[in-house]
TORPA-4810 file (N, C-alpha, C, O; in nm, 3 decimals):
<nodes>
NODE_1_-1.036_-0.514_1.300_-0.911_-0.509_1.394_-0.923_-0.423_1.484_-0.941_-0.330_1.405_M
NODE_2_-0.930_-0.357_1.620_-0.955_-0.231_1.666_-0.807_-0.149_1.659_-0.693_-0.197_1.650_R
NODE_3_-0.839_-0.046_1.663_-0.693_0.058_1.618_-0.710_0.189_1.690_-0.809_0.261_1.684_R
NODE_4_-0.573_0.217_1.778_-0.572_0.293_1.854_-0.498_0.424_1.821_-0.378_0.411_1.797_L
NODE_5_-0.562_0.577_1.814_-0.510_0.666_1.770_-0.398_0.671_1.849_-0.388_0.610_1.956_N
NODE_6_-0.278_0.772_1.782_-0.177_0.846_1.809_-0.197_0.924_1.951_-0.098_0.979_2.001_F
NODE_7_-0.295_0.928_2.003_-0.360_1.043_2.119_-0.375_0.907_2.259_-0.416_0.791_2.253_V
NODE_8_-0.331_0.974_2.355_-0.350_0.891_2.491_-0.402_0.994_2.606_-0.377_1.112_2.583_V
NODE_9_-0.451_0.972_2.691_-0.502_1.140_2.839_-0.383_1.134_2.903_-0.384_1.196_3.010_P
NODE_10_-0.234_1.059_2.862_-0.139_1.140_2.978_-0.054_1.230_2.931_0.038_1.282_2.995_L
NODE_11_-0.090_1.255_2.792_0.013_1.327_2.672_-0.022_1.489_2.658_0.045_1.552_2.577_L
NODE_12_-0.095_1.539_2.712_-0.091_1.667_2.692_0.033_1.729_2.719_0.052_1.814_2.632_P
NODE_13_0.121_1.726_2.796_0.238_1.801_2.872_0.370_1.710_2.821_0.482_1.758_2.808_L
NODE_14_0.330_1.544_2.789_0.436_1.475_2.778_0.547_1.533_2.683_0.661_1.557_2.721_V
NODE_15_0.503_1.551_2.561_0.578_1.568_2.446_0.666_1.697_2.484_0.787_1.696_2.506_F
NODE_16_0.600_1.784_2.486_0.626_1.946_2.500_0.779_1.929_2.594_0.869_2.011_2.572_L
NODE_17_0.799_1.824_2.691_0.932_1.797_2.797_1.037_1.733_2.708_1.158_1.742_2.730_S
NODE_18_0.980_1.666_2.602_1.044_1.511_2.517_1.182_1.557_2.440_1.257_1.478_2.382_A
NODE_19_1.198_1.666_2.448_1.350_1.710_2.351_1.441_1.775_2.409_1.542_1.797_2.342_C
NODE_20_1.436_1.814_2.514_1.489_1.947_2.617_1.471_2.091_2.566_1.370_2.162_2.567_G
NODE_21_1.609_2.117_2.516_1.599_2.260_2.476_1.510_2.316_2.358_1.431_2.224_2.335_D
NODE_22_1.489_2.398_2.290_1.370_2.426_2.185_1.491_2.462_2.106_1.598_2.510_2.143_P
NODE_23_1.451_2.428_1.992_1.556_2.443_1.857_1.551_2.528_1.815_1.439_2.552_1.768_A
NODE_24_1.638_2.616_1.800_1.646_2.764_1.757_1.531_2.789_1.627_1.474_2.688_1.587_P
NODE_25_1.512_2.863_1.591_1.353_2.938_1.512_1.461_3.028_1.401_1.552_3.110_1.415_S
NODE_26_1.398_2.966_1.296_1.497_3.058_1.160_1.345_3.057_1.094_1.247_3.097_1.156_S
NODE_27_1.340_2.999_0.939_1.260_3.070_0.858_1.085_3.040_0.922_1.048_2.963_1.011_A
NODE_28_1.002_3.140_0.832_0.874_3.090_0.898_0.831_2.942_0.848_0.878_2.890_0.747_P
NODE_29_0.753_2.894_0.914_0.720_2.748_0.908_0.620_2.720_0.771_0.547_2.621_0.768_A
NODE_30_0.624_2.796_0.683_0.589_2.726_0.576_0.690_2.788_0.428_0.656_2.779_0.309_S
NODE_31_0.820_2.853_0.484_0.908_2.865_0.400_0.938_2.726_0.323_0.925_2.614_0.372_A
NODE_32_0.983_2.758_0.186_1.004_2.627_0.101_0.864_2.540_0.061_0.865_2.442_-0.013_G
NODE_33_0.775_2.582_0.109_0.665_2.483_0.091_0.544_2.567_0.004_0.518_2.527_-0.109_V
NODE_34_0.489_2.656_0.047_0.415_2.691_-0.029_0.451_2.812_-0.141_0.366_2.842_-0.225_G
NODE_35_0.542_2.860_-0.138_0.626_2.977_-0.188_0.641_2.955_-0.321_0.752_2.947_-0.376_D
NODE_36_0.508_2.941_-0.392_0.481_2.895_-0.528_0.555_3.032_-0.637_0.610_2.997_-0.742_V
NODE_37_0.549_3.167_-0.603_0.664_3.251_-0.644_0.785_3.228_-0.682_0.828_3.283_-0.784_G
NODE_38_0.893_3.111_-0.580_1.003_3.082_-0.565_1.006_2.934_-0.610_1.102_2.858_-0.597_A
NODE_39_0.875_2.902_-0.671_0.927_2.732_-0.711_1.000_2.731_-0.846_0.998_2.822_-0.928_A
NODE_40_1.069_2.608_-0.855_1.131_2.567_-0.985_1.065_2.461_-1.048_0.989_2.381_-0.993_M
NODE_41_1.098_2.464_-1.173_0.983_2.386_-1.272_1.042_2.279_-1.278_1.164_2.264_-1.276_P
NODE_42_0.935_2.170_-1.288_0.943_2.031_-1.227_1.000_1.986_-1.324_0.954_2.024_-1.432_V
NODE_43_1.119_1.889_-1.328_1.212_1.806_-1.428_1.226_1.724_-1.398_1.213_1.695_-1.279_M
NODE_44_1.273_1.611_-1.526_1.300_1.478_-1.480_1.208_1.357_-1.472_1.087_1.380_-1.480_G
NODE_45_1.247_1.234_-1.457_1.101_1.132_-1.435_1.046_1.167_-1.292_1.095_1.231_-1.199_P
NODE_46_0.899_1.089_-1.313_0.865_1.115_-1.187_0.931_1.047_-1.071_1.018_0.972_-1.115_E
NODE_47_0.925_1.043_-0.945_0.991_1.008_-0.845_0.910_0.907_-0.750_0.811_0.967_-0.707_R
NODE_48_0.915_0.808_-0.713_0.782_0.764_-0.674_0.803_0.724_-0.495_0.884_0.635_-0.471_R
NODE_49_0.734_0.788_-0.382_0.752_0.761_-0.256_0.652_0.695_-0.190_0.540_0.734_-0.224_I
NODE_50_0.654_0.618_-0.118_0.564_0.577_-0.034_0.556_0.622_0.120_0.647_0.590_0.197_L
NODE_51_0.478_0.675_0.151_0.488_0.753_0.294_0.436_0.601_0.410_0.334_0.548_0.365_A
NODE_52_0.475_0.550_0.507_0.462_0.416_0.538_0.436_0.470_0.690_0.517_0.552_0.734_F
NODE_53_0.314_0.423_0.785_0.344_0.467_0.862_0.227_0.539_0.984_0.114_0.499_0.956_G
NODE_54_0.225_0.594_1.057_0.068_0.603_1.160_0.024_0.717_1.106_0.043_0.768_0.996_D
NODE_55_-0.066_0.763_1.242_-0.124_0.930_1.228_-0.053_1.010_1.191_-0.105_1.088_1.111_S
NODE_56_0.072_1.030_1.219_0.160_1.175_1.165_0.153_1.171_1.041_0.122_1.278_0.990_L
NODE_57_0.178_1.057_0.949_0.158_1.054_0.786_0.039_1.048_0.770_0.030_1.117_0.668_L
NODE_58_-0.112_1.002_0.806_-0.214_0.975_0.778_-0.259_1.150_0.763_-0.301_1.206_0.662_A
NODE_59_-0.237_1.204_0.882_-0.292_1.333_0.866_-0.391_1.355_0.981_-0.490_1.420_0.948_G
NODE_60_-0.387_1.324_1.079_-0.533_1.302_1.168_-0.524_1.473_1.175_-0.442_1.564_1.153_Y
NODE_61_-0.665_1.453_1.219_-0.715_1.631_1.273_-0.683_1.725_1.138_-0.718_1.843_1.148_G
NODE_62_-0.624_1.686_1.020_-0.643_1.804_0.918_-0.688_1.743_0.813_-0.704_1.624_0.783_L
NODE_63_-0.711_1.872_0.747_-0.790_1.910_0.626_-0.727_1.789_0.514_-0.635_1.712_0.538_D
NODE_64_-0.818_1.802_0.368_-0.760_1.692_0.278_-0.620_1.823_0.230_-0.624_1.944_0.254_D
NODE_65_-0.528_1.760_0.173_-0.437_1.836_0.154_-0.320_1.886_0.222_-0.215_1.932_0.176_G
NODE_66_-0.366_1.865_0.359_-0.261_1.913_0.477_-0.150_1.809_0.558_-0.071_1.839_0.647_E
NODE_67_-0.175_1.659_0.487_-0.091_1.578_0.569_0.047_1.590_0.492_0.069_1.627_0.376_S
NODE_68_0.143_1.541_0.602_0.293_1.538_0.552_0.271_1.511_0.420_0.275_1.596_0.331_Y
NODE_69_0.243_1.365_0.401_0.323_1.336_0.266_0.256_1.455_0.142_0.329_1.501_0.054_P
NODE_70_0.136_1.486_0.153_0.060_1.597_0.048_0.132_1.716_0.083_0.167_1.760_-0.027_E
NODE_71_0.169_1.785_0.162_0.266_1.858_0.200_0.416_1.851_0.132_0.464_1.950_0.077_R
NODE_72_0.473_1.748_0.140_0.638_1.720_0.111_0.611_1.705_-0.026_0.677_1.768_-0.109_L
NODE_73_0.519_1.629_-0.060_0.512_1.623_-0.232_0.489_1.771_-0.277_0.548_1.796_-0.382_E
NODE_74_0.433_1.853_-0.237_0.374_1.976_-0.274_0.583_2.065_-0.275_0.647_2.091_-0.377_K
NODE_75_0.623_2.084_-0.155_0.765_2.063_-0.142_0.840_2.050_-0.279_0.873_2.126_-0.370_A
NODE_76_0.852_1.928_-0.253_0.958_1.864_-0.370_0.903_1.939_-0.504_0.968_2.033_-0.550_L
NODE_77_0.827_1.911_-0.542_0.772_1.972_-0.663_0.823_2.129_-0.679_0.860_2.173_-0.788_R
NODE_78_0.822_2.192_-0.579_0.830_2.341_-0.591_1.027_2.373_-0.566_1.103_2.470_-0.572_A
NODE_79_1.033_2.239_-0.538_1.139_2.241_-0.562_1.251_2.190_-0.697_1.374_2.202_-0.691_H
NODE_80_1.178_2.136_-0.811_1.198_2.089_-0.916_1.212_1.945_-0.906_1.266_1.884_-0.999_G
NODE_81_1.164_1.879_-0.793_1.164_1.704_-0.799_1.024_1.691_-0.839_0.927_1.758_-0.801_V
NODE_82_1.029_1.607_-0.909_0.879_1.518_-1.027_0.882_1.438_-0.899_0.983_1.369_-0.887_N
NODE_83_0.789_1.432_-0.795_0.781_1.364_-0.688_0.629_1.390_-0.683_0.554_1.488_-0.683_A
NODE_84_0.616_1.215_-0.676_0.466_1.178_-0.684_0.465_1.061_-0.554_0.518_0.950_-0.560_R
NODE_85_0.378_1.127_-0.414_0.411_1.037_-0.313_0.236_0.952_-0.275_0.130_1.013_-0.267_I
NODE_86_0.252_0.837_-0.262_0.144_0.789_-0.191_0.139_0.734_-0.049_0.214_0.646_-0.007_T
NODE_87_-0.001_0.823_0.055_0.025_0.779_0.172_-0.034_0.668_0.215_-0.150_0.632_0.194_N
NODE_88_0.054_0.611_0.278_-0.038_0.483_0.309_-0.022_0.490_0.490_0.014_0.397_0.561_A
NODE_89_-0.053_0.601_0.528_-0.064_0.643_0.662_-0.152_0.529_0.712_-0.234_0.478_0.636_G
NODE_90_-0.138_0.492_0.827_-0.261_0.460_0.912_-0.283_0.484_1.079_-0.212_0.423_1.159_V
NODE_91_-0.360_0.551_1.112_-0.415_0.621_1.243_-0.388_0.487_1.340_-0.452_0.384_1.317_S
NODE_92_-0.293_0.492_1.447_-0.269_0.396_1.526_-0.193_0.283_1.506_-0.152_0.202_1.590_G
NODE_93_-0.176_0.284_1.388_-0.053_0.181_1.404_0.057_0.151_1.485_0.131_0.244_1.516_D
NODE_94_0.081_0.033_1.526_0.209_-0.027_1.591_0.322_-0.068_1.494_0.284_-0.078_1.377_T
NODE_95_0.429_-0.089_1.513_0.523_-0.160_1.443_0.520_-0.282_1.386_0.579_-0.317_1.283_T
NODE_96_0.425_-0.368_1.481_0.373_-0.478_1.421_0.277_-0.484_1.330_0.281_-0.550_1.227_A
NODE_97_0.179_-0.406_1.373_0.089_-0.367_1.209_0.131_-0.315_1.098_0.051_-0.326_1.005_A
NODE_98_0.256_-0.249_1.068_0.323_-0.161_0.973_0.357_-0.294_0.911_0.302_-0.345_0.813_G
NODE_99_0.455_-0.342_0.983_0.489_-0.529_0.948_0.427_-0.588_0.867_0.448_-0.628_0.753_L
NODE_100_0.297_-0.592_0.981_0.210_-0.708_0.910_0.154_-0.673_0.778_0.106_-0.764_0.710_A
NODE_101_0.153_-0.546_0.729_0.046_-0.478_0.637_0.165_-0.428_0.492_0.125_-0.384_0.385_R
NODE_102_0.291_-0.447_0.524_0.400_-0.401_0.429_0.381_-0.472_0.302_0.353_-0.399_0.207_L
NODE_103_0.393_-0.647_0.273_0.430_-0.672_0.177_0.274_-0.615_0.108_0.290_-0.558_0.000_D
NODE_104_0.141_-0.623_0.152_0.046_-0.627_0.093_0.057_-0.453_0.009_0.027_-0.420_-0.105_F
NODE_105_0.109_-0.378_0.119_0.062_-0.208_0.067_0.178_-0.201_-0.043_0.160_-0.128_-0.140_T
NODE_106_0.337_-0.298_-0.026_0.451_-0.269_-0.153_0.410_-0.324_-0.290_0.452_-0.287_-0.400_L
NODE_107_0.277_-0.465_-0.253_0.249_-0.521_-0.407_0.092_-0.441_-0.438_0.020_-0.494_-0.523_E
NODE_108_0.059_-0.356_-0.391_-0.048_-0.261_-0.396_-0.019_-0.150_-0.451_-0.107_-0.065_-0.449_S
NODE_109_0.120_-0.114_-0.521_0.168_0.006_-0.576_0.159_-0.028_-0.740_0.223_-0.131_-0.760_Q
NODE_110_0.112_0.013_-0.839_0.150_0.072_-0.943_0.260_0.074_-0.995_0.285_0.030_-1.107_S
NODE_111_0.334_0.122_-0.925_0.482_0.113_-0.917_0.535_0.093_-0.829_0.481_0.106_-0.719_Q
NODE_112_0.681_0.050_-0.846_0.780_0.019_-0.718_0.837_0.152_-0.655_0.927_0.209_-0.717_K
NODE_113_0.797_0.199_-0.552_0.850_0.312_-0.486_1.012_0.317_-0.482_1.075_0.230_-0.421_P
NODE_114_1.085_0.436_-0.559_1.266_0.441_-0.494_1.297_0.434_-0.353_1.397_0.381_-0.304_E
NODE_115_1.185_0.503_-0.281_1.159_0.575_-0.120_1.050_0.550_-0.069_0.933_0.565_-0.102_L
NODE_116_1.112_0.503_0.030_0.979_0.477_0.166_1.058_0.555_0.292_1.166_0.541_0.350_V
NODE_117_0.934_0.651_0.302_0.903_0.714_0.462_0.865_0.627_0.562_0.753_0.577_0.552_I
NODE_118_0.947_0.594_0.673_0.868_0.507_0.764_0.867_0.578_0.920_0.962_0.589_0.997_I
NODE_119_0.728_0.623_0.937_0.679_0.677_1.049_0.619_0.598_1.140_0.496_0.608_1.136_S
NODE_120_0.673_0.496_1.249_0.616_0.439_1.282_0.722_0.384_1.469_0.842_0.397_1.493_L
NODE_121_0.628_0.335_1.545_0.697_0.336_1.626_0.658_0.443_1.786_0.727_0.455_1.887_G
NODE_122_0.500_0.516_1.747_0.513_0.631_1.820_0.395_0.527_1.910_0.391_0.524_2.033_G
NODE_123_0.313_0.455_1.829_0.232_0.414_1.940_0.280_0.315_1.999_0.225_0.301_2.109_N
NODE_124_0.390_0.206_1.969_0.462_0.102_2.079_0.494_0.203_2.177_0.454_0.186_2.292_D
NODE_125_0.554_0.299_2.150_0.581_0.385_2.288_0.462_0.442_2.342_0.480_0.467_2.461_M
NODE_126_0.390_0.462_2.318_0.237_0.531_2.405_0.143_0.397_2.467_0.070_0.398_2.567_L
NODE_127_0.165_0.301_2.388_0.084_0.159_2.485_0.218_0.087_2.570_0.207_-0.023_2.624_R
NODE_128_0.319_0.150_2.574_0.441_0.122_2.679_0.476_-0.038_2.605_0.499_-0.122_2.692_S
NODE_129_0.481_-0.086_2.476_0.516_-0.188_2.423_0.670_-0.245_2.439_0.746_-0.153_2.408_L
NODE_130_0.731_-0.346_2.470_0.893_-0.397_2.473_0.926_-0.277_2.359_0.857_-0.238_2.265_P
NODE_131_1.058_-0.235_2.406_1.141_-0.186_2.318_1.182_-0.264_2.229_1.191_-0.216_2.116_P
NODE_132_1.222_-0.408_2.251_1.306_-0.528_2.190_1.208_-0.537_2.043_1.246_-0.529_1.926_E
NODE_133_1.041_-0.562_2.111_0.964_-0.609_2.008_0.993_-0.485_1.879_1.030_-0.515_1.765_E
NODE_134_0.963_-0.320_1.936_0.978_-0.223_1.845_1.114_-0.224_1.713_1.111_-0.196_1.593_T
NODE_135_1.226_-0.271_1.803_1.347_-0.285_1.722_1.319_-0.381_1.632_1.341_-0.355_1.514_R
NODE_136_1.272_-0.491_1.663_1.286_-0.640_1.589_1.166_-0.578_1.490_1.198_-0.574_1.371_K
NODE_137_1.089_-0.550_1.508_0.956_-0.517_1.376_1.010_-0.404_1.306_0.965_-0.390_1.192_N
NODE_138_1.104_-0.313_1.348_1.144_-0.155_1.209_1.263_-0.276_1.162_1.270_-0.304_1.042_L
NODE_139_1.331_-0.327_1.235_1.460_-0.432_1.171_1.399_-0.478_1.038_1.450_-0.455_0.928_E
NODE_140_1.284_-0.545_1.057_1.230_-0.628_0.931_1.189_-0.553_0.857_1.225_-0.561_0.740_E
NODE_141_1.104_-0.457_0.895_1.034_-0.356_0.810_1.145_-0.318_0.711_1.121_-0.329_0.591_I
NODE_142_1.299_-0.262_0.764_1.413_-0.193_0.696_1.426_-0.300_0.569_1.412_-0.281_0.448_V
NODE_143_1.460_-0.424_0.647_1.560_-0.524_0.569_1.476_-0.574_0.475_1.533_-0.638_0.386_A
NODE_144_1.318_-0.563_0.464_1.246_-0.622_0.340_1.298_-0.535_0.248_1.366_-0.571_0.152_R
NODE_145_1.258_-0.381_0.284_1.256_-0.289_0.162_1.383_-0.270_0.105_1.395_-0.228_-0.010_L
NODE_146_1.514_-0.307_0.200_1.650_-0.278_0.114_1.691_-0.420_0.045_1.783_-0.426_-0.037_K
NODE_147_1.604_-0.550_0.092_1.577_-0.681_0.009_1.542_-0.633_-0.145_1.568_-0.715_-0.233_A
NODE_148_1.486_-0.509_-0.181_1.360_-0.488_-0.262_1.443_-0.396_-0.336_1.418_-0.381_-0.456_E
NODE_149_1.554_-0.319_-0.272_1.619_-0.213_-0.344_1.543_-0.081_-0.331_1.544_-0.017_-0.436_N
NODE_150_1.498_-0.043_-0.263_1.441_0.026_-0.206_1.506_0.171_-0.077_1.554_0.137_0.031_I
NODE_151_1.496_0.299_-0.111_1.552_0.372_-0.021_1.496_0.387_0.120_1.385_0.338_0.141_K
NODE_152_1.561_0.450_0.219_1.475_0.413_0.307_1.501_0.547_0.418_1.609_0.562_0.475_V
NODE_153_1.390_0.634_0.437_1.450_0.750_0.528_1.341_0.733_0.651_1.219_0.751_0.648_V
NODE_154_1.420_0.696_0.750_1.367_0.680_0.887_1.344_0.769_0.965_1.439_0.831_1.012_L
NODE_155_1.188_0.806_1.008_1.124_0.916_1.128_1.166_0.879_1.214_1.141_0.760_1.237_L
NODE_156_1.239_0.940_1.297_1.291_0.916_1.436_1.200_0.929_1.562_1.156_1.044_1.555_G
NODE_157_1.146_0.862_1.684_1.072_0.910_1.821_1.129_0.880_1.955_1.217_0.800_1.988_M
NODE_158_1.079_0.939_2.003_1.192_0.949_2.188_1.055_0.914_2.262_0.940_0.957_2.255_L
NODE_159_1.121_0.815_2.335_1.022_0.826_2.441_0.950_0.913_2.520_1.029_0.981_2.584_A
NODE_160_0.835_0.941_2.545_0.778_1.021_2.664_0.825_1.034_2.805_0.805_0.941_2.883_A
NODE_161_0.891_1.153_2.847_0.899_1.135_3.038_0.856_1.062_3.082_0.906_0.997_3.174_P
NODE_162_0.750_1.046_3.036_0.646_0.973_3.211_0.685_0.830_3.184_0.644_0.765_3.280_N
NODE_163_0.735_0.767_3.113_0.772_0.642_3.078_0.889_0.601_3.156_0.939_0.488_3.157_L
NODE_164_0.925_0.699_3.218_1.072_0.679_3.265_1.206_0.651_3.226_1.206_0.587_3.121_G
NODE_165_1.343_0.678_3.280_1.492_0.690_3.202_1.511_0.506_3.155_1.573_0.454_3.062_M
NODE_166_1.437_0.451_3.256_1.486_0.299_3.215_1.436_0.245_3.054_1.507_0.173_2.984_D
NODE_167_1.304_0.296_3.014_1.214_0.271_2.907_1.273_0.364_2.814_1.274_0.335_2.695_Y
NODE_168_1.331_0.492_2.862_1.348_0.600_2.762_1.552_0.511_2.683_1.601_0.503_2.570_A
NODE_169_1.595_0.471_2.810_1.724_0.418_2.769_1.719_0.322_2.690_1.821_0.324_2.621_E
NODE_170_1.621_0.198_2.651_1.593_0.099_2.562_1.564_0.175_2.432_1.628_0.181_2.327_Q
NODE_171_1.424_0.245_2.478_1.360_0.272_2.325_1.450_0.396_2.233_1.481_0.372_2.116_F
NODE_172_1.486_0.524_2.298_1.503_0.628_2.175_1.643_0.563_2.128_1.675_0.607_2.018_N
NODE_173_1.734_0.471_2.180_1.857_0.436_2.092_1.833_0.385_1.968_1.922_0.387_1.883_P
NODE_174_1.680_0.318_1.939_1.620_0.201_1.840_1.694_0.248_1.686_1.774_0.192_1.611_I
NODE_175_1.599_0.419_1.684_1.634_0.445_1.543_1.766_0.472_1.515_1.817_0.408_1.422_Y
NODE_176_1.850_0.574_1.587_1.991_0.582_1.543_2.078_0.457_1.502_2.166_0.453_1.416_P
NODE_177_2.028_0.348_1.589_2.125_0.242_1.562_2.097_0.151_1.436_2.173_0.072_1.379_Q
NODE_178_1.941_0.190_1.403_1.893_0.092_1.283_1.915_0.126_1.185_1.924_0.045_1.093_I
NODE_179_1.940_0.300_1.161_1.967_0.366_1.019_2.131_0.370_0.995_2.173_0.372_0.880_A
NODE_180_2.233_0.371_1.124_2.345_0.323_1.112_2.408_0.144_1.095_2.514_0.092_1.061_Q
NODE_181_2.306_0.108_1.130_2.358_-0.055_1.098_2.316_-0.048_0.971_2.422_-0.034_0.911_E
NODE_182_2.203_-0.049_0.863_2.150_-0.045_0.750_2.206_0.057_0.655_2.248_0.024_0.544_N
NODE_183_2.205_0.183_0.698_2.279_0.276_0.594_2.186_0.345_0.555_2.199_0.388_0.440_G
NODE_184_2.077_0.379_0.621_1.947_0.451_0.604_1.955_0.603_0.632_2.029_0.646_0.721_V
NODE_185_1.880_0.680_0.559_1.825_0.825_0.640_1.791_0.830_0.746_1.718_0.746_0.797_T
NODE_186_1.845_0.948_0.813_1.770_0.912_0.974_1.712_1.061_1.018_1.798_1.142_1.052_L
NODE_187_1.593_1.099_1.020_1.532_1.217_1.112_1.536_1.155_1.240_1.478_1.049_1.267_V
NODE_188_1.629_1.246_1.345_1.658_1.195_1.475_1.501_1.202_1.538_1.455_1.108_1.604_P
NODE_189_1.431_1.313_1.514_1.304_1.315_1.610_1.208_1.402_1.502_1.229_1.512_1.450_F
NODE_190_1.114_1.324_1.491_1.023_1.370_1.340_0.938_1.525_1.401_0.910_1.628_1.340_F
NODE_191_0.918_1.493_1.522_0.864_1.618_1.591_0.897_1.729_1.654_0.824_1.809_1.711_L
NODE_192_1.100_1.731_1.630_1.131_1.823_1.682_1.120_1.979_1.621_1.149_2.065_1.704_Q
NODE_193_1.091_2.017_1.517_1.016_2.091_1.498_0.919_2.193_1.561_0.930_2.315_1.565_S
NODE_194_0.813_2.109_1.611_0.702_2.175_1.651_0.667_2.119_1.771_0.558_2.167_1.804_V
NODE_195_0.710_2.036_1.856_0.690_2.023_1.998_0.712_2.066_2.094_0.650_2.021_2.190_I
NODE_196_0.801_2.164_2.111_0.789_2.281_2.230_0.741_2.418_2.139_0.810_2.517_2.163_D
NODE_197_0.653_2.432_2.058_0.526_2.541_2.036_0.427_2.513_2.011_0.399_2.507_1.891_K
NODE_198_0.334_2.482_2.102_0.213_2.502_2.108_0.108_2.554_1.992_-0.005_2.517_1.962_P
NODE_199_0.187_2.647_1.944_0.065_2.720_1.842_0.088_2.603_1.697_0.000_2.589_1.612_D
NODE_200_0.175_2.555_1.694_0.195_2.476_1.583_0.137_2.322_1.634_0.136_2.232_1.550_L
NODE_201_0.109_2.304_1.715_0.021_2.157_1.772_-0.117_2.153_1.798_-0.168_2.251_1.852_M
NODE_202_-0.202_2.031_1.759_-0.340_2.055_1.801_-0.370_2.031_1.937_-0.287_2.029_2.028_Q
NODE_203_-0.495_2.012_1.947_-0.514_2.021_2.104_-0.469_1.893_2.187_-0.440_1.910_2.305_E
NODE_204_-0.463_1.778_2.136_-0.414_1.693_2.223_-0.235_1.705_2.202_-0.151_1.623_2.238_D
NODE_205_-0.218_1.808_2.146_-0.049_1.807_2.199_0.063_1.684_2.132_0.177_1.660_2.170_H
NODE_206_0.001_1.632_2.043_0.110_1.511_1.956_0.076_1.558_1.854_0.175_1.604_1.797_V
NODE_207_-0.054_1.580_1.773_-0.043_1.576_1.628_-0.004_1.769_1.559_-0.057_1.869_1.606_H
NODE_208_0.072_1.769_1.473_0.048_1.905_1.420_-0.011_1.948_1.329_-0.039_1.879_1.230_P
NODE_209_-0.052_2.103_1.346_-0.174_2.131_1.274_-0.132_2.119_1.154_-0.063_2.020_1.127_T
NODE_210_-0.169_2.240_1.032_-0.118_2.245_0.924_0.011_2.335_0.915_0.114_2.304_0.854_A
NODE_211_-0.009_2.445_0.981_0.115_2.499_1.025_0.240_2.426_1.029_0.323_2.422_0.937_L
NODE_212_0.253_2.340_1.194_0.329_2.239_1.236_0.373_2.176_1.107_0.494_2.187_1.082_G
NODE_213_0.273_2.092_0.991_0.346_2.048_0.889_0.440_2.071_0.851_0.547_2.012_0.843_V
NODE_214_0.388_2.203_0.812_0.463_2.293_0.703_0.582_2.297_0.781_0.685_2.259_0.726_D
NODE_215_0.585_2.329_0.880_0.738_2.337_0.966_0.815_2.222_0.955_0.936_2.217_0.934_A
NODE_216_0.721_2.110_0.974_0.835_1.963_0.985_0.865_1.922_0.844_0.945_1.829_0.835_I
NODE_217_0.800_1.987_0.692_0.827_1.925_0.592_0.927_2.038_0.562_0.986_2.002_0.460_V
NODE_218_0.974_2.154_0.599_1.085_2.248_0.593_1.177_2.202_0.642_1.289_2.211_0.591_S
NODE_219_1.150_2.126_0.779_1.296_2.071_0.851_1.382_1.920_0.777_1.500_1.891_0.795_A
NODE_220_1.310_1.865_0.718_1.260_1.753_0.678_1.300_1.727_0.529_1.353_1.621_0.496_T
NODE_221_1.270_1.834_0.434_1.262_1.836_0.334_1.451_1.843_0.246_1.468_1.845_0.124_L
NODE_222_1.526_1.844_0.316_1.669_1.796_0.227_1.696_1.656_0.236_1.723_1.579_0.143_D
NODE_223_1.682_1.623_0.403_1.677_1.461_0.417_1.612_1.397_0.296_1.678_1.322_0.224_D
NODE_224_1.485_1.426_0.271_1.431_1.364_0.193_1.470_1.361_0.028_1.468_1.259_-0.042_V
NODE_225_1.490_1.439_0.003_1.593_1.510_-0.138_1.704_1.408_-0.161_1.706_1.323_-0.250_T
NODE_226_1.801_1.431_-0.062_1.936_1.334_-0.024_1.943_1.180_-0.030_2.039_1.113_-0.068_R
NODE_227_1.800_1.128_0.023_1.755_1.018_0.002_1.725_0.910_-0.103_1.729_0.788_-0.120_A
NODE_228_1.693_1.021_-0.162_1.618_0.999_-0.351_1.735_0.925_-0.395_1.843_0.965_-0.351_L
NODE_229_1.734_0.816_-0.481_1.828_0.755_-0.544_1.874_0.845_-0.674_1.789_0.919_-0.722_P
NODE_230_2.011_0.840_-0.738_2.010_0.933_-0.872_1.979_0.890_-0.950_1.970_0.768_-0.959_P
NODE_231_1.942_0.992_-1.062_1.835_0.922_-1.176_1.979_0.923_-1.237_2.081_0.988_-1.217_V
NODE_232_1.930_0.790_-1.348_2.023_0.730_-1.455_2.013_0.814_-1.553_1.911_0.858_-1.605_E
NODE_233_2.150_0.839_-1.583_2.096_0.907_-1.742_2.098_0.838_-1.831_2.175_0.745_-1.811_K
NODE_234_2.045_0.835_-1.937_2.022_0.781_-2.073_2.156_0.745_-2.137_2.250_0.824_-2.136_E
NODE_235_2.163_0.624_-2.191_2.323_0.585_-2.230_2.424_0.548_-2.136_2.528_0.485_-2.161_G
NODE_236_2.379_0.601_-2.007_2.469_0.580_-1.861_2.559_0.431_-1.881_2.678_0.407_-1.906_A
NODE_237_2.456_0.357_-1.861_2.514_0.195_-1.878_2.573_0.154_-2.015_2.597_0.036_-2.043_S
NODE_238_2.593_0.249_-2.092_2.662_0.194_-2.233_2.807_0.237_-2.273_2.847_0.342_-2.223_E
NODE_239_2.883_0.175_-2.349_3.012_0.214_-2.330_3.051_0.315_-2.409_2.988_0.352_-2.508_G
NODE_240_3.174_0.370_-2.361_3.191_0.528_-2.458_3.266_0.606_-2.363_3.299_0.721_-2.390_G
</nodes>
C-alpha cells in the first residue's frame, strides 16, 4: 500500500504561520529531558504506554533514540515514572489508516497499555481530506480505546493557512471537541513549541529536529504524566 510521508511541497512556510503569535520561550529545549543529574529514582510498577500515529511519532528524519516516544520515555523515567513506551508511529498514516490498524496494534502488545498517545490527522489535512472523515475516524479510535478502559492523550493539529478559512473552521475544532466530549487529555497543537523556531525544525519545516523533539517533550511531559491512571496500592480493594 502506498504511503505518503508527512511532507508536501507547499509546506516550507505553511506551518510557520499556523499558530499566530510565537509562544513565549522558557527553559532550554532539553530541560527536564536529558538532565541526568536531576533525575529521580525510577519507582513503582512499569507503566505501559503506546504511541500511535504518523511520522511525528515515528521519528521521521531522526536517528535512533531521538523520536518523540523514545525521548518522552527517557523524560518520564528521569521524573521517577517507570515508563515503557512502544512506538507505533507509521510515516504517512492518515486517520483512516490508523483506524484500520488499531485493533492489530493493540492485539500485538505483550501487555495492554494503560495510556495511548494519538498523533493522527496531519496527513489528512495535508491531503485536504474531508474534515468530517477525519473527525469520524478519530472518534472511532478514541471510542475503541475507551471501550478497553485505556486512557488517551490526543495530540492536536491545526490546518495549514493555505487551505483556507473554510477548511480551518471545519478542521481545527475536531481535536478540542473530541477531547471534551470523551473526557480525554488534549495537547491543543502538538508542534506549538517548535513551529515558529526554524532552528528546531528540519529542512522540510514540518518535522522537528532532535532538539525540537526535546522541546516538544518538555512542553507535553506534564500532560502525559497527569493522563496516566493512578497506581492502585496493594490492599486498596480490601476492606478496613
